[in-house]
C-alpha positions as CSV (number, residue, x, y, z in Angstrom):
1,M,32.5,18.5,-8.5
2,K,31.2,21.6,-6.9
3,P,29.7,22.0,-3.4
4,E,25.6,22.4,-3.2
5,H,26.1,26.4,-1.7
6,E,28.2,26.7,-4.6
7,I,26.1,25.7,-7.5
8,L,22.9,27.6,-5.9
9,A,24.9,30.5,-5.7
10,S,25.8,30.5,-9.4
11,L,22.3,29.8,-9.9
12,Q,20.5,32.7,-7.9
13,K,23.6,35.0,-9.8
14,N,22.5,33.6,-13.3
15,Q,18.9,34.2,-12.0
16,L,17.9,31.1,-13.0
17,I,16.4,30.8,-9.4
18,N,14.9,33.5,-6.9
19,H,14.8,31.8,-3.6
20,E,16.9,30.1,-0.9
21,V,16.5,26.4,-1.5
22,S,16.9,24.4,1.7
23,R,16.6,21.0,2.9
24,T,13.9,20.7,4.9
25,T,14.3,17.1,6.2
26,N,16.9,15.1,8.5
27,E,16.8,12.1,7.2
28,V,19.6,10.1,5.9
29,D,19.5,8.3,2.9
30,S,20.3,4.6,4.1
31,P,22.6,2.3,1.4
32,W,20.7,-0.3,-1.0
33,Y,21.7,-3.4,1.1
34,I,20.1,-1.4,4.5
35,K,17.0,-0.7,2.9
36,I,16.8,-4.7,1.7
37,L,17.7,-5.6,5.0
38,M,15.2,-3.5,6.7
39,G,12.5,-4.7,3.9
40,V,12.9,-8.1,4.8
41,S,12.8,-8.2,8.1
42,G,8.9,-5.6,8.2
43,W,7.7,-8.6,5.9
44,F,9.3,-11.7,8.5
45,A,7.7,-9.3,11.3
46,A,4.3,-9.0,9.4
47,L,4.3,-12.6,8.6
48,F,5.3,-13.8,12.1
49,I,2.4,-11.3,13.6
50,L,-0.2,-12.3,11.0
51,G,0.3,-16.1,12.2
52,F,-0.1,-14.9,16.2
53,F,-3.6,-13.1,15.5
54,G,-4.2,-15.8,12.6
55,V,-4.6,-18.3,15.4
56,A,-6.5,-15.6,17.4
57,I,-8.8,-14.9,15.0
58,A,-9.2,-17.8,13.5
59,S,-13.2,-18.3,14.8
60,L,-14.1,-14.8,12.6
61,F,-13.6,-16.8,9.0
62,E,-17.2,-17.7,9.5
63,N,-18.6,-14.1,10.0
64,T,-18.7,-12.0,7.1
65,I,-18.8,-8.6,8.3
66,A,-16.1,-9.3,11.1
67,L,-13.7,-10.1,8.4
68,I,-15.2,-7.0,6.5
69,I,-14.5,-4.8,9.6
70,V,-11.4,-6.2,10.7
71,G,-9.9,-6.4,7.0
72,L,-10.4,-2.5,6.9
73,A,-9.3,-2.2,10.5
74,M,-6.1,-3.6,9.3
75,I,-5.8,-1.3,6.0
76,A,-6.6,1.7,8.5
77,G,-3.9,1.1,10.5
78,S,-1.5,0.7,8.2
79,Y,-2.3,4.0,6.6
80,S,-1.9,5.9,10.0
81,L,1.3,4.5,10.1
82,L,2.6,4.9,7.0
83,S,1.6,8.6,7.3
84,S,3.0,8.9,10.7
85,K,6.4,6.6,10.3
86,K,9.4,7.2,7.4
87,S,10.5,4.0,8.0
88,E,11.5,1.2,5.4
89,F,10.9,-1.3,8.3
90,F,7.4,0.2,8.8
91,E,6.5,0.7,4.8
92,H,6.9,-3.1,4.7
93,L,5.1,-3.7,7.4
94,C,2.5,-2.0,6.6
95,L,2.7,-3.4,3.1
96,A,1.9,-6.6,4.3
97,F,-0.7,-5.7,6.8
98,S,-2.3,-3.9,4.5
99,F,-2.6,-6.9,1.8
100,A,-3.6,-9.2,4.8
101,G,-7.3,-7.0,5.2
102,Q,-7.3,-6.7,1.4
103,A,-7.2,-10.8,1.3
104,L,-9.3,-10.6,4.7
105,I,-11.8,-8.7,2.8
106,V,-11.6,-10.8,-0.9
107,F,-12.0,-13.5,1.3
108,A,-15.0,-12.5,2.9
109,L,-16.7,-11.2,-0.4
110,F,-16.3,-14.8,-2.4
111,N,-16.8,-17.2,0.5
112,Q,-20.5,-16.5,0.3
113,G,-20.9,-15.7,-3.3
114,D,-19.9,-16.9,-6.7
115,L,-16.7,-16.2,-8.2
116,K,-18.8,-14.8,-11.2
117,D,-20.5,-12.1,-8.8
118,I,-20.1,-8.8,-10.4
119,T,-21.5,-6.7,-7.5
120,N,-18.1,-8.2,-5.7
121,W,-15.9,-7.4,-8.5
122,I,-17.3,-3.6,-8.6
123,M,-16.3,-3.6,-4.9
124,L,-13.2,-5.0,-5.1
125,S,-12.3,-2.1,-8.6
126,L,-13.1,0.3,-6.3
127,M,-11.5,-0.5,-3.1
128,C,-8.2,-1.6,-5.2
129,G,-8.4,2.1,-7.5
130,S,-9.3,4.1,-3.9
131,L,-5.9,2.6,-1.9
132,A,-3.8,3.2,-5.6
133,I,-4.6,6.9,-4.9
134,V,-5.1,7.2,-0.8
135,M,-2.1,5.1,0.3
136,P,1.3,6.9,1.2
137,S,3.8,4.6,-0.4
138,Y,5.1,4.1,-3.6
139,I,5.1,0.6,-3.8
140,H,1.7,-0.1,-2.2
141,S,-0.1,2.5,-4.8
142,L,1.8,0.6,-7.6
143,V,0.3,-3.0,-6.3
144,S,-2.9,-1.5,-5.5
145,A,-3.1,0.1,-8.9
146,C,-2.5,-3.0,-11.3
147,L,-4.6,-5.2,-9.0
148,A,-7.5,-2.8,-8.9
149,T,-6.9,-2.8,-13.6
150,L,-7.0,-6.8,-13.0
151,C,-10.5,-6.5,-11.0
152,F,-11.4,-4.2,-13.4
153,S,-10.6,-5.9,-16.5
154,Y,-12.0,-9.0,-15.3
155,L,-15.5,-7.2,-14.1
156,M,-15.0,-6.2,-18.1
157,Y,-15.2,-9.6,-19.3
158,L,-18.1,-10.6,-17.1
159,V,-20.0,-8.1,-18.5
160,G,-19.3,-8.7,-22.1
161,L,-17.0,-5.8,-22.7
162,P,-13.5,-7.2,-23.3
163,S,-11.7,-5.3,-25.5
164,F,-13.3,-2.0,-23.3
């Protein structure tokens, strides 16, 4: 197999490319078992931190607005960490924090109201759909898109247009 610089030189010589392609990142691609280990450790760290915070914020479950604010803060914090850090550990840690923030928002929306409240399902569909577009993590975008589809599907069922 030819080295990379020889392949690039032959492509330039045959005028298939016209500019120099260079590597701008110095990231090392980890083996799959390291990625799995870092992902599992990120989820464990998130669970322990959330358990610690859960004891501290147990009184917040009585206040709907405070739950929404804490949930939005958790989602915003995970977005900022995902944008700045490029690590398997931080990606899975932020993924768990974002899903916990979304769970707090869902609990706040449906704690006071009925499960058939259309406005709650509209807000959840919009939240999950926007997170699918905005979040820089592929896994987060994929799960958020699936959740947005499920929320929108149930919303259409409630409206009376299940086949739409």
